[in-house]
PyMOL CGO cylinders between C-alpha atoms (Angstrom):
from pymol import cmd
from pymol.cgo import CYLINDER

trace = [
    CYLINDER, 102.59, 38.51, 80.47, 99.11, 37.40, 81.41, 0.3, 1, 1, 1, 1, 1, 1,
    CYLINDER, 99.11, 37.40, 81.41, 96.64, 39.94, 82.84, 0.3, 1, 1, 1, 1, 1, 1,
    CYLINDER, 96.64, 39.94, 82.84, 96.26, 40.02, 86.61, 0.3, 1, 1, 1, 1, 1, 1,
    CYLINDER, 96.26, 40.02, 86.61, 92.83, 40.32, 88.18, 0.3, 1, 1, 1, 1, 1, 1,
    CYLINDER, 92.83, 40.32, 88.18, 92.00, 41.48, 91.70, 0.3, 1, 1, 1, 1, 1, 1,
    CYLINDER, 92.00, 41.48, 91.70, 89.33, 39.96, 93.92, 0.3, 1, 1, 1, 1, 1, 1,
    CYLINDER, 89.33, 39.96, 93.92, 86.56, 42.42, 94.70, 0.3, 1, 1, 1, 1, 1, 1,
    CYLINDER, 86.56, 42.42, 94.70, 86.29, 41.03, 98.22, 0.3, 1, 1, 1, 1, 1, 1,
    CYLINDER, 86.29, 41.03, 98.22, 89.79, 40.23, 99.55, 0.3, 1, 1, 1, 1, 1, 1,
    CYLINDER, 89.79, 40.23, 99.55, 91.91, 42.14, 96.94, 0.3, 1, 1, 1, 1, 1, 1,
    CYLINDER, 91.91, 42.14, 96.94, 94.04, 39.02, 96.21, 0.3, 1, 1, 1, 1, 1, 1,
    CYLINDER, 94.04, 39.02, 96.21, 95.83, 39.28, 92.83, 0.3, 1, 1, 1, 1, 1, 1,
    CYLINDER, 95.83, 39.28, 92.83, 95.34, 36.28, 90.56, 0.3, 1, 1, 1, 1, 1, 1,
    CYLINDER, 95.34, 36.28, 90.56, 95.31, 35.28, 86.89, 0.3, 1, 1, 1, 1, 1, 1,
    CYLINDER, 95.31, 35.28, 86.89, 91.84, 33.73, 87.32, 0.3, 1, 1, 1, 1, 1, 1,
    CYLINDER, 91.84, 33.73, 87.32, 88.45, 35.40, 86.74, 0.3, 1, 1, 1, 1, 1, 1,
    CYLINDER, 88.45, 35.40, 86.74, 87.19, 33.98, 90.05, 0.3, 1, 1, 1, 1, 1, 1,
    CYLINDER, 87.19, 33.98, 90.05, 89.15, 34.33, 93.30, 0.3, 1, 1, 1, 1, 1, 1,
    CYLINDER, 89.15, 34.33, 93.30, 90.64, 30.98, 94.39, 0.3, 1, 1, 1, 1, 1, 1,
    CYLINDER, 90.64, 30.98, 94.39, 90.35, 32.01, 98.06, 0.3, 1, 1, 1, 1, 1, 1,
    CYLINDER, 90.35, 32.01, 98.06, 86.81, 33.32, 98.42, 0.3, 1, 1, 1, 1, 1, 1,
    CYLINDER, 86.81, 33.32, 98.42, 85.12, 32.35, 95.11, 0.3, 1, 1, 1, 1, 1, 1,
    CYLINDER, 85.12, 32.35, 95.11, 84.11, 35.97, 94.33, 0.3, 1, 1, 1, 1, 1, 1,
    CYLINDER, 84.11, 35.97, 94.33, 84.38, 37.38, 90.78, 0.3, 1, 1, 1, 1, 1, 1,
    CYLINDER, 84.38, 37.38, 90.78, 87.57, 39.33, 90.12, 0.3, 1, 1, 1, 1, 1, 1,
    CYLINDER, 87.57, 39.33, 90.12, 88.08, 42.62, 88.33, 0.3, 1, 1, 1, 1, 1, 1,
    CYLINDER, 88.08, 42.62, 88.33, 90.71, 43.81, 85.89, 0.3, 1, 1, 1, 1, 1, 1,
    CYLINDER, 90.71, 43.81, 85.89, 90.16, 47.38, 87.17, 0.3, 1, 1, 1, 1, 1, 1,
    CYLINDER, 90.16, 47.38, 87.17, 92.55, 47.76, 90.09, 0.3, 1, 1, 1, 1, 1, 1,
    CYLINDER, 92.55, 47.76, 90.09, 95.35, 50.12, 91.14, 0.3, 1, 1, 1, 1, 1, 1,
    CYLINDER, 95.35, 50.12, 91.14, 98.58, 49.61, 93.05, 0.3, 1, 1, 1, 1, 1, 1,
    CYLINDER, 98.58, 49.61, 93.05, 99.70, 46.49, 94.82, 0.3, 1, 1, 1, 1, 1, 1,
    CYLINDER, 99.70, 46.49, 94.82, 101.44, 45.36, 97.94, 0.3, 1, 1, 1, 1, 1, 1,
    CYLINDER, 101.44, 45.36, 97.94, 103.28, 42.12, 98.67, 0.3, 1, 1, 1, 1, 1, 1,
    CYLINDER, 103.28, 42.12, 98.67, 102.74, 40.77, 102.17, 0.3, 1, 1, 1, 1, 1, 1,
    CYLINDER, 102.74, 40.77, 102.17, 105.29, 38.17, 103.36, 0.3, 1, 1, 1, 1, 1, 1,
    CYLINDER, 105.29, 38.17, 103.36, 104.42, 38.05, 107.06, 0.3, 1, 1, 1, 1, 1, 1,
    CYLINDER, 104.42, 38.05, 107.06, 100.88, 39.27, 107.78, 0.3, 1, 1, 1, 1, 1, 1,
    CYLINDER, 100.88, 39.27, 107.78, 101.21, 38.80, 111.54, 0.3, 1, 1, 1, 1, 1, 1,
    CYLINDER, 101.21, 38.80, 111.54, 104.03, 41.40, 111.73, 0.3, 1, 1, 1, 1, 1, 1,
    CYLINDER, 104.03, 41.40, 111.73, 102.72, 43.87, 109.13, 0.3, 1, 1, 1, 1, 1, 1,
    CYLINDER, 102.72, 43.87, 109.13, 100.83, 47.05, 109.95, 0.3, 1, 1, 1, 1, 1, 1,
    CYLINDER, 100.83, 47.05, 109.95, 99.65, 47.27, 106.33, 0.3, 1, 1, 1, 1, 1, 1,
    CYLINDER, 99.65, 47.27, 106.33, 98.25, 43.72, 106.50, 0.3, 1, 1, 1, 1, 1, 1,
    CYLINDER, 98.25, 43.72, 106.50, 96.50, 44.58, 109.77, 0.3, 1, 1, 1, 1, 1, 1,
    CYLINDER, 96.50, 44.58, 109.77, 94.95, 47.72, 108.27, 0.3, 1, 1, 1, 1, 1, 1,
    CYLINDER, 94.95, 47.72, 108.27, 93.83, 45.84, 105.12, 0.3, 1, 1, 1, 1, 1, 1,
    CYLINDER, 93.83, 45.84, 105.12, 92.61, 42.86, 107.19, 0.3, 1, 1, 1, 1, 1, 1,
    CYLINDER, 92.61, 42.86, 107.19, 94.99, 40.44, 105.38, 0.3, 1, 1, 1, 1, 1, 1,
    CYLINDER, 94.99, 40.44, 105.38, 95.64, 37.06, 107.00, 0.3, 1, 1, 1, 1, 1, 1,
    CYLINDER, 95.64, 37.06, 107.00, 97.52, 35.18, 104.22, 0.3, 1, 1, 1, 1, 1, 1,
    CYLINDER, 97.52, 35.18, 104.22, 100.85, 36.07, 102.57, 0.3, 1, 1, 1, 1, 1, 1,
    CYLINDER, 100.85, 36.07, 102.57, 100.65, 37.07, 98.90, 0.3, 1, 1, 1, 1, 1, 1,
    CYLINDER, 100.65, 37.07, 98.90, 100.11, 39.89, 96.40, 0.3, 1, 1, 1, 1, 1, 1,
    CYLINDER, 100.11, 39.89, 96.40, 97.18, 42.24, 96.98, 0.3, 1, 1, 1, 1, 1, 1,
    CYLINDER, 97.18, 42.24, 96.98, 95.68, 45.19, 95.11, 0.3, 1, 1, 1, 1, 1, 1,
    CYLINDER, 95.68, 45.19, 95.11, 95.35, 48.45, 97.02, 0.3, 1, 1, 1, 1, 1, 1,
    CYLINDER, 95.35, 48.45, 97.02, 92.20, 49.60, 95.21, 0.3, 1, 1, 1, 1, 1, 1,
    CYLINDER, 92.20, 49.60, 95.21, 89.67, 47.47, 93.27, 0.3, 1, 1, 1, 1, 1, 1,
    CYLINDER, 89.67, 47.47, 93.27, 86.68, 48.69, 91.27, 0.3, 1, 1, 1, 1, 1, 1,
]
cmd.load_cgo(trace, "trace")
């Protein structure tokens, strides 16, 4: 399994070293994750300011 990296800005989880959504360097130091299917109906997505469905890290260093 390939290592997942988390964007330092939007917390998006990706296999790339640069976030494909906001072009910010990613980090391999992250904890926990959440999968958002419908951001418009999710309180967690609202609190994390998530607008796109996907996998997100809860904490990124």
